[in-house]
N, C-alpha and C positions, 0 to 999 in steps of 0.2 A: 664550485660556484659560491659556496658560503664558507665563511670563517666564523666559528662559534666560540663564545666565551661563556662564562657562568650565567650571564643575565640576558643575552640576546644573540640573535643570528644576524650577522652582518654580511651582505653579499659583497663579493669582490668587484662586481660591476652591475650596472643596471642596463636594461634594454629599452631604449626610447623607440616607441612604436610609430612615431610620426602622427598622421591623422587617421585614427581608427575608423574603419568602414570605407575609407577612400584610398586604400593602398594602390589600387589600379590607376588612380589619377595623380599619384605623387609627382610624376614628371611635370604634368600640366600645372599643378599647384605650385611647384617650385619656380616656374618661370616669372610670374609677377613678383614673388618674394625676392628673387635674384635681381630683377630689374629695379625694384625699390631699394635694395641694399646698395647697388651700384650708384644710384642717384643720391642716396644718403651719404655715402662715403665721399663722392666727388663734391656734392653740394656743401657739406659741412666742412670738409678740409679746405675747400675754396673760400668759404666764409672766414675760417680761422686765418688763412694766409692773407686774405684781403684786409682784415682788421689789423693784423700785425704789421702789414706792409705799408698801409696808407695812414699817414700821420693824422689826417683829418678825421679818421675814425677812432682815434685814441681817446675815447670818451666813455664814461661809465656805462651808458646804454649798450655800447658795442662790446665792451669788456664782458658784460653779463651774457651777451649773445654769443661771444666766442666760448665762454664757459658752457653754455647750453649746447653749442655745436660739438664741443669735445665730449661732453657727457653722452650726447645722442649717438655719435659715431662709435664710441666705445661700447655703449649698450648694444647696438646692432651687431658689433663684432663678437660679442660674447655668445651669441646664439645662432646667427644666420649661417656662418660657415659649417657648423656642426649639423644644422638642419638640412643644408644642401647635401651634405654627405649622406644623410639618411635617405633623402629623396632620390639622389642620383646613383649612389653606389651601395645602398642598402647597408651602410655601416652604422648599425644601431647601438653598438655597445659603448658605454661610457663608464670609466672607472668610478668606483664609489666615492672616493675623495674628490675626483674631478667633477662629479655631479654636485657634490656639496659646494665646491668652489664656484661652479657656474650658478647655482642657486643663490649664493651669497652676492655675487656680482650683479646678477639680474635685478635682485630686489634692492640692493644698495644703490645702484645707478638709477633705477626708476624713482627711488626716494630722493636722490640728488637732483634728478630732472625736475621733480615737483618743487624742491627747495629753490632751484634757480628761477623757476617761473614766479615763485613768491618774491624773490629778490628783485626780479624785473618789475613786478607790480609796485614794490616800494620805490624803485627807481623812478617810475612814471609818476608816483605820488609826489616825490620830492621835486621832480622837474616841473610839474604843473602847479603845485601849491606853493613851492618856495623856489621859483626860477632864479632869483638873484643870489641865492645861497647854494645852488645846485652843485657847483664845482667845489665849494668848500666843505659841504657835508659829505658828498660821495668822493672822497679822495682815493688814491690808489691803495693806500694802507687799509682803509675801511672796506673797499671792495675785496681785497685779498683776505682780510679777516672774515668777512661774510662768506666768501667761498669756502674757506677752510672750515668754518663752523658748520656749514651745510654738509660738507664731506664727512666730518667727524660725527655729526648727528646720524647720518646714514650708517656709518660703520658700527657705531655703538648700539643702535637699535636693531640692526639686521644680523649682527654677528651671533646673537643667541639662537638664530634659526638653525645654524649648523649643529650646535650642541643638542638642541631639542630634537632634531631629525636623526642625528647619529645615535642617540640613546635608544631609539625605537627598534623592536625586533622585526625582522623581515622574513618571516617563515612562510608567507604565502607565495613568494616568488620575487622576481626582480623586474617584471615588465611594467613600464610606465607608459600609459596611453597619452603621450605628449611628444612634442618636438624638442623640448628643452626641460631642464630640471626646475620646475616650479615648486615652491615650498609645499603647498597643500597636495599637489599631484604626487610628490614623493612620499609625504606622510600617509596618504591614503593607501599606498602599497603595503604599508606595515600591517601586521596582525595585532599590534598592540593598541593601547588607548592613546590616540593623538589629540585628545581634547585640549591639552595644554598648548599644543601647537596651534590649534584653531583660535584659542583665546588670545594667545600672545600675538598671532598674526593680525587679529582684529585690533588689538591694542596698538601695535606698531603702525598699522594703517591709519588709526585715529591720530596718533601722535605726529605722524609725518603728513599724510594727506589732509587730515582734518584740520590740523594747525595751519598748514599752508593755504588751504582754501579759505579759512577764516581770515587770515591776513590779506589775502587777495580781495576778498569781499569788502573788508574794511577799507583797504586802499582805494578801491574803485568807488566806494560810497563817498569817500572824501574827495576824490577826483571829480565825481559827478556834481557834488555840491559846489566845488570851486569853479567848474566849467559853466554851470548854469548861472552863476553869479556874474559872469562876464557880460559886459554890455554889447560887445561887438559880435555879430554873427560870424564874421570871418575868424575872429579869435577863438570862438567856441569850436568852429570846424577844425581849425589848425590844432587845437589842443586835443580834440578827440582823434584826429587822424594819426597822432603820434602813438595812440594806444591800440589801433586796429590790428596791427600785426601781432601784438602780444595777446589780445583777446582771441584771435584765431588760433594761436599756439595753445592757449588754455583749453579751448574747445576740442582741438585735435588730440590733446593729451588726455584730458579727463573723461571724455565720453566713452572711449573704449576701456579706459581704466575702471570706470564705474560698472560697465557691463561685465567685465571679467571678474571683478571683485564680488559682485552680488550673485552672479550665476554660480560661482564656486561654492558659495555658502548657502544660498537660499533657492536657487533655481536649477540645480543640477539635474533633476529628473524631468523637467518640463521643456528643456532646450536640448536638441540633439548634441551629442558630445563633440561631433566633428565641427559643428558651428562654434562651440566654445573654444576649441583648439585654434581654429582659424582666426577668430577675433582676438584671442590671446596673443597670437603672433602679430596681428595688425597693431595691437596695443604697443608692442615693442618697436615696430617698424614704421608705422604711419607718422608719428611725430618727427623722427630723424629724416624721413623722406620729405615731408611737407614743410617743415620749418624753414629750410633754406629757400624754398620756392616762395613761400608766403612773404618772408622778409625781403627777398630779392625783388618781388613785384611791388610790395607796398612801401618799401623804405627807399626814398629818393637817393639818399647818400650811398646806399649799397648799389643801386642801379648805376649811379654815376661811376662808382669804383669799378664795377664789372665792365662797363663800356671802356673806361680808361685802360683797364688791363687787357681787354681783348683787342682793342684797336690801337693801343699804344699812343693814344692822344691825350693831351692835357685837358682835363675837365675841371671846371671850377666847382668845388663841392659846396653844396648848400649847407649853411651852418644853422641848423635847427636844434633846439634842445631835445 
Protein backbone atom coordinates (compact mmCIF):
# COMPACT_ATOMS: atom_id res chain seq x y z
CA UNK A 1 0.00 0.00 0.00
CA UNK A 2 2.87 2.39 0.71
CA UNK A 3 5.98 3.29 -1.21
CA UNK A 4 8.63 4.79 1.05
CA UNK A 5 11.56 7.08 0.41
CA UNK A 6 14.00 8.77 2.77
CA UNK A 7 11.66 11.53 3.85
CA UNK A 8 8.07 10.31 3.63
CA UNK A 9 5.61 7.49 3.16
CA UNK A 10 3.54 7.83 0.02
CA UNK A 11 0.46 5.63 -0.42
CA UNK A 12 -0.09 4.00 -3.79
CA UNK A 13 -3.76 4.85 -3.50
CA UNK A 14 -6.30 6.53 -1.24
CA UNK A 15 -9.67 5.17 -0.17
CA UNK A 16 -12.53 7.66 -0.49
CA UNK A 17 -15.03 6.70 2.19
CA UNK A 18 -18.05 8.57 0.78
CA UNK A 19 -20.26 10.11 3.47
CA UNK A 20 -19.02 8.77 6.85
CA UNK A 21 -21.82 7.62 9.13
CA UNK A 22 -24.34 7.36 6.30
CA UNK A 23 -22.90 4.40 4.41
CA UNK A 24 -26.23 2.55 4.57
CA UNK A 25 -27.92 5.49 2.82
CA UNK A 26 -25.35 5.90 0.03
CA UNK A 27 -27.77 4.66 -2.64
CA UNK A 28 -30.45 7.14 -1.59
CA UNK A 29 -27.93 9.97 -1.28
CA UNK A 30 -26.67 9.22 -4.79
CA UNK A 31 -30.07 9.67 -6.45
CA UNK A 32 -30.42 13.47 -6.05
CA UNK A 33 -26.75 13.96 -6.92
CA UNK A 34 -27.13 11.85 -10.07
CA UNK A 35 -30.30 13.75 -11.02
CA UNK A 36 -28.55 17.10 -10.47
CA UNK A 37 -25.57 16.00 -12.56
CA UNK A 38 -27.78 14.95 -15.49
CA UNK A 39 -29.58 18.32 -15.35
CA UNK A 40 -26.22 20.11 -15.16
CA UNK A 41 -24.78 18.30 -18.18
CA UNK A 42 -27.90 18.68 -20.33
CA UNK A 43 -28.56 22.27 -19.26
CA UNK A 44 -25.02 23.58 -19.64
CA UNK A 45 -24.29 21.73 -22.88
CA UNK A 46 -27.61 23.01 -24.18
CA UNK A 47 -26.65 26.58 -23.27
CA UNK A 48 -23.27 26.24 -24.95
CA UNK A 49 -24.89 24.85 -28.10
CA UNK A 50 -27.58 27.54 -28.12
CA UNK A 51 -25.10 30.39 -27.68
CA UNK A 52 -22.84 29.00 -30.40
CA UNK A 53 -25.71 28.24 -32.78
CA UNK A 54 -27.81 31.42 -32.48
CA UNK A 55 -26.13 34.44 -33.99
CA UNK A 56 -28.35 36.77 -31.95
CA UNK A 57 -26.62 35.45 -28.81
CA UNK A 58 -23.10 36.21 -30.08
CA UNK A 59 -22.61 39.01 -27.58
CA UNK A 60 -20.25 39.47 -24.59
CA UNK A 61 -22.82 38.59 -21.91
CA UNK A 62 -23.55 35.24 -23.54
CA UNK A 63 -19.91 34.47 -24.31
CA UNK A 64 -19.19 34.77 -20.58
CA UNK A 65 -22.25 32.62 -19.85
CA UNK A 66 -20.95 29.95 -22.25
CA UNK A 67 -17.59 30.04 -20.45
CA UNK A 68 -19.37 29.66 -17.11
CA UNK A 69 -21.38 26.72 -18.47
CA UNK A 70 -18.24 25.00 -19.77
CA UNK A 71 -16.52 25.50 -16.42
CA UNK A 72 -19.54 24.20 -14.51
CA UNK A 73 -20.04 21.03 -16.55
CA UNK A 74 -16.31 20.24 -16.41
CA UNK A 75 -16.27 20.79 -12.64
CA UNK A 76 -19.16 18.38 -12.12
CA UNK A 77 -17.54 15.78 -14.36
CA UNK A 78 -14.32 15.78 -12.32
CA UNK A 79 -16.15 14.53 -9.21
CA UNK A 80 -19.64 13.11 -9.80
CA UNK A 81 -18.83 9.97 -11.88
CA UNK A 82 -16.25 8.90 -9.28
CA UNK A 83 -18.67 9.71 -6.46
CA UNK A 84 -21.41 7.59 -8.05
CA UNK A 85 -18.94 4.69 -8.37
CA UNK A 86 -18.38 4.94 -4.61
CA UNK A 87 -22.11 5.02 -3.85
CA UNK A 88 -23.26 2.39 -6.35
CA UNK A 89 -20.37 -0.07 -6.74
CA UNK A 90 -18.32 0.54 -3.58
CA UNK A 91 -15.30 1.43 -5.77
CA UNK A 92 -13.49 3.58 -3.25
CA UNK A 93 -9.87 3.34 -4.34
CA UNK A 94 -8.26 6.23 -6.20
CA UNK A 95 -4.63 6.30 -7.34
CA UNK A 96 -2.42 8.71 -5.39
CA UNK A 97 -1.52 10.78 -8.45
CA UNK A 98 -5.11 10.55 -9.67
CA UNK A 99 -6.24 11.98 -6.34
CA UNK A 100 -3.79 14.87 -6.70
CA UNK A 101 -5.04 15.48 -10.25
CA UNK A 102 -8.66 15.50 -9.11
CA UNK A 103 -7.76 17.87 -6.27
CA UNK A 104 -6.05 20.23 -8.69
CA UNK A 105 -8.93 20.32 -11.17
CA UNK A 106 -11.60 20.72 -8.49
CA UNK A 107 -9.91 23.75 -6.94
CA UNK A 108 -8.73 25.23 -10.24
CA UNK A 109 -12.22 25.00 -11.76
CA UNK A 110 -13.95 26.43 -8.68
CA UNK A 111 -11.47 29.31 -8.84
CA UNK A 112 -12.21 29.76 -12.53
CA UNK A 113 -15.95 29.68 -11.82
CA UNK A 114 -15.48 32.51 -9.33
CA UNK A 115 -13.38 34.42 -11.86
CA UNK A 116 -16.01 34.09 -14.59
CA UNK A 117 -18.69 35.42 -12.21
CA UNK A 118 -16.40 38.40 -11.58
CA UNK A 119 -16.01 38.95 -15.35
CA UNK A 120 -19.78 38.79 -15.74
CA UNK A 121 -20.14 41.49 -13.07
CA UNK A 122 -17.70 43.69 -15.01
CA UNK A 123 -19.72 42.95 -18.15
CA UNK A 124 -22.91 44.20 -16.45
CA UNK A 125 -21.02 47.28 -15.20
CA UNK A 126 -19.89 48.20 -18.72
CA UNK A 127 -23.33 47.43 -20.22
CA UNK A 128 -25.19 49.66 -17.75
CA UNK A 129 -22.67 52.44 -17.12
CA UNK A 130 -21.24 52.70 -20.66
CA UNK A 131 -23.98 51.31 -22.94
CA UNK A 132 -22.86 53.21 -26.06
CA UNK A 133 -19.30 51.87 -25.76
CA UNK A 134 -20.28 48.35 -24.69
CA UNK A 135 -19.46 46.63 -27.99
CA UNK A 136 -16.21 48.52 -28.48
CA UNK A 137 -14.92 47.87 -24.94
CA UNK A 138 -15.82 44.19 -24.70
CA UNK A 139 -14.55 42.95 -28.03
CA UNK A 140 -13.99 39.27 -28.79
CA UNK A 141 -10.24 39.72 -28.23
CA UNK A 142 -10.80 41.31 -24.81
CA UNK A 143 -13.20 38.51 -23.81
CA UNK A 144 -10.72 35.84 -24.93
CA UNK A 145 -7.83 37.47 -23.03
CA UNK A 146 -9.98 37.86 -19.90
CA UNK A 147 -10.99 34.19 -20.03
CA UNK A 148 -7.40 33.09 -20.57
CA UNK A 149 -6.18 35.26 -17.69
CA UNK A 150 -8.81 33.73 -15.39
CA UNK A 151 -7.73 30.23 -16.40
CA UNK A 152 -4.01 30.96 -15.93
CA UNK A 153 -4.63 32.59 -12.54
CA UNK A 154 -6.35 29.42 -11.34
CA UNK A 155 -3.59 27.16 -12.69
CA UNK A 156 -0.76 29.18 -11.15
CA UNK A 157 -2.38 29.59 -7.73
CA UNK A 158 -3.72 26.03 -7.40
CA UNK A 159 -0.79 24.08 -8.88
CA UNK A 160 1.28 24.44 -5.64
CA UNK A 161 -1.45 22.44 -3.85
CA UNK A 162 -0.16 19.29 -5.54
CA UNK A 163 3.45 19.82 -4.37
CA UNK A 164 2.42 20.82 -0.86
CA UNK A 165 0.25 17.73 -0.56
CA UNK A 166 2.69 15.32 -2.19
CA UNK A 167 5.53 16.25 0.20
CA UNK A 168 3.52 15.17 3.27
CA UNK A 169 4.10 11.79 4.95
CA UNK A 170 1.04 9.51 5.09
CA UNK A 171 1.95 7.08 7.85
CA UNK A 172 -1.51 7.12 9.50
CA UNK A 173 -3.21 5.36 6.62
CA UNK A 174 -4.91 6.25 3.37
CA UNK A 175 -8.59 6.62 4.28
CA UNK A 176 -10.12 9.96 3.24
CA UNK A 177 -13.56 10.63 4.79
CA UNK A 178 -14.88 12.35 1.68
CA UNK A 179 -16.39 11.68 -1.75
CA UNK A 180 -13.60 13.42 -3.66
CA UNK A 181 -10.03 14.58 -3.09
CA UNK A 182 -10.33 17.97 -1.43
CA UNK A 183 -7.08 19.72 -0.54
CA UNK A 184 -7.52 19.92 3.22
CA UNK A 185 -9.26 16.54 3.47
CA UNK A 186 -6.21 14.91 1.89
CA UNK A 187 -3.74 16.97 3.97
CA UNK A 188 -5.48 16.00 7.22
CA UNK A 189 -4.86 12.31 6.48
CA UNK A 190 -1.14 13.03 6.75
CA UNK A 191 0.82 12.43 9.94
CA UNK A 192 3.03 15.42 9.17
CA UNK A 193 2.65 19.14 9.74
CA UNK A 194 0.19 20.50 7.21
CA UNK A 195 0.15 24.06 8.55
CA UNK A 196 1.77 25.32 5.33
CA UNK A 197 -1.07 23.70 3.35
CA UNK A 198 -3.66 25.43 5.52
CA UNK A 199 -1.94 28.83 5.26
CA UNK A 200 -1.43 28.60 1.50
CA UNK A 201 -5.02 27.37 1.04
CA UNK A 202 -6.27 30.42 2.91
CA UNK A 203 -3.99 32.69 0.87
CA UNK A 204 -5.19 31.18 -2.43
CA UNK A 205 -8.81 31.58 -1.34
CA UNK A 206 -8.20 35.25 -0.55
CA UNK A 207 -6.36 35.91 -3.82
CA UNK A 208 -9.08 34.24 -5.87
CA UNK A 209 -12.37 34.46 -4.00
CA UNK A 210 -11.53 37.60 -2.03
CA UNK A 211 -10.35 39.50 -5.10
CA UNK A 212 -13.34 38.35 -7.15
CA UNK A 213 -15.87 39.32 -4.48
CA UNK A 214 -14.21 42.71 -4.11
CA UNK A 215 -14.50 43.33 -7.87
CA UNK A 216 -18.12 42.13 -7.86
CA UNK A 217 -18.96 44.42 -4.94
CA UNK A 218 -17.31 47.43 -6.61
CA UNK A 219 -19.06 46.67 -9.91
CA UNK A 220 -22.49 46.45 -8.34
CA UNK A 221 -21.88 49.57 -6.25
CA UNK A 222 -21.19 51.48 -9.47
CA UNK A 223 -24.17 49.83 -11.15
CA UNK A 224 -26.44 50.81 -8.26
CA UNK A 225 -25.26 54.43 -8.43
CA UNK A 226 -25.86 54.53 -12.19
CA UNK A 227 -29.32 52.92 -11.95
CA UNK A 228 -30.50 55.15 -9.10
CA UNK A 229 -29.54 58.21 -11.13
CA UNK A 230 -31.89 57.20 -13.95
CA UNK A 231 -35.03 59.33 -14.07
CA UNK A 232 -37.35 56.70 -15.54
CA UNK A 233 -38.75 53.92 -13.36
CA UNK A 234 -38.98 51.64 -16.39
CA UNK A 235 -35.34 52.28 -17.24
CA UNK A 236 -34.29 51.45 -13.68
CA UNK A 237 -36.33 48.25 -13.72
CA UNK A 238 -34.90 47.22 -17.10
CA UNK A 239 -31.33 47.88 -15.95
CA UNK A 240 -31.78 45.87 -12.75
CA UNK A 241 -33.54 43.03 -14.58
CA UNK A 242 -30.41 42.40 -16.68
CA UNK A 243 -28.51 41.72 -13.42
CA UNK A 244 -30.96 39.42 -11.60
CA UNK A 245 -29.72 36.18 -13.20
CA UNK A 246 -26.13 37.05 -12.36
CA UNK A 247 -26.99 37.96 -8.77
CA UNK A 248 -28.78 34.61 -8.38
CA UNK A 249 -25.70 32.82 -9.77
CA UNK A 250 -23.48 34.66 -7.26
CA UNK A 251 -25.69 33.64 -4.32
CA UNK A 252 -25.93 30.01 -5.50
CA UNK A 253 -22.14 29.80 -5.84
CA UNK A 254 -20.81 31.72 -2.86
CA UNK A 255 -23.20 30.67 -0.05
CA UNK A 256 -22.22 26.95 -0.05
CA UNK A 257 -18.62 27.97 -0.80
CA UNK A 258 -18.48 30.11 2.36
CA UNK A 259 -20.05 27.32 4.41
CA UNK A 260 -17.55 24.74 3.14
CA UNK A 261 -14.55 27.02 3.54
CA UNK A 262 -15.25 28.20 7.08
CA UNK A 263 -16.44 24.86 8.48
CA UNK A 264 -13.24 23.21 7.19
CA UNK A 265 -11.12 25.69 9.13
CA UNK A 266 -13.15 26.95 12.06
CA UNK A 267 -16.25 24.81 12.62
CA UNK A 268 -15.06 21.27 12.09
CA UNK A 269 -16.08 20.05 15.59
CA UNK A 270 -19.43 21.83 15.92
CA UNK A 271 -20.97 20.59 12.65
CA UNK A 272 -21.49 16.86 11.96
CA UNK A 273 -18.98 15.60 9.41
CA UNK A 274 -21.63 14.11 7.13
CA UNK A 275 -23.33 17.52 6.87
CA UNK A 276 -20.02 19.06 5.85
CA UNK A 277 -19.49 16.38 3.15
CA UNK A 278 -23.00 16.77 1.72
CA UNK A 279 -22.71 20.58 1.58
CA UNK A 280 -19.25 20.27 0.00
CA UNK A 281 -20.81 18.18 -2.78
CA UNK A 282 -23.67 20.65 -3.16
CA UNK A 283 -21.05 23.40 -3.46
CA UNK A 284 -19.74 21.65 -6.59
CA UNK A 285 -23.11 20.55 -8.02
CA UNK A 286 -25.63 23.26 -7.12
CA UNK A 287 -24.22 26.06 -9.35
CA UNK A 288 -23.88 23.82 -12.47
CA UNK A 289 -27.44 22.57 -11.91
CA UNK A 290 -29.13 25.86 -11.14
CA UNK A 291 -27.31 28.31 -13.45
CA UNK A 292 -28.88 27.03 -16.71
CA UNK A 293 -32.30 27.01 -15.03
CA UNK A 294 -31.91 30.52 -13.63
CA UNK A 295 -30.63 31.98 -16.90
CA UNK A 296 -33.24 30.05 -18.87
CA UNK A 297 -36.07 31.43 -16.76
CA UNK A 298 -34.87 34.99 -16.26
CA UNK A 299 -33.18 35.75 -19.61
CA UNK A 300 -35.70 36.44 -22.35
CA UNK A 301 -33.27 35.90 -25.23
CA UNK A 302 -32.37 32.42 -23.96
CA UNK A 303 -36.05 31.52 -23.48
CA UNK A 304 -36.71 32.60 -27.05
CA UNK A 305 -33.77 30.55 -28.28
CA UNK A 306 -34.96 27.44 -26.44
CA UNK A 307 -38.48 27.85 -27.88
CA UNK A 308 -37.05 28.30 -31.35
CA UNK A 309 -34.89 25.19 -30.98
CA UNK A 310 -37.64 22.99 -29.52
CA UNK A 311 -40.45 24.07 -31.84
CA UNK A 312 -38.39 24.80 -34.94
CA UNK A 313 -40.14 28.15 -35.24
CA UNK A 314 -38.75 31.53 -36.16
CA UNK A 315 -38.57 33.70 -33.09
CA UNK A 316 -37.65 37.37 -33.19
CA UNK A 317 -34.93 37.84 -30.57
CA UNK A 318 -35.21 40.78 -28.23
CA UNK A 319 -32.08 42.89 -28.50
CA UNK A 320 -31.31 44.06 -24.97
CA UNK A 321 -27.85 44.92 -23.71
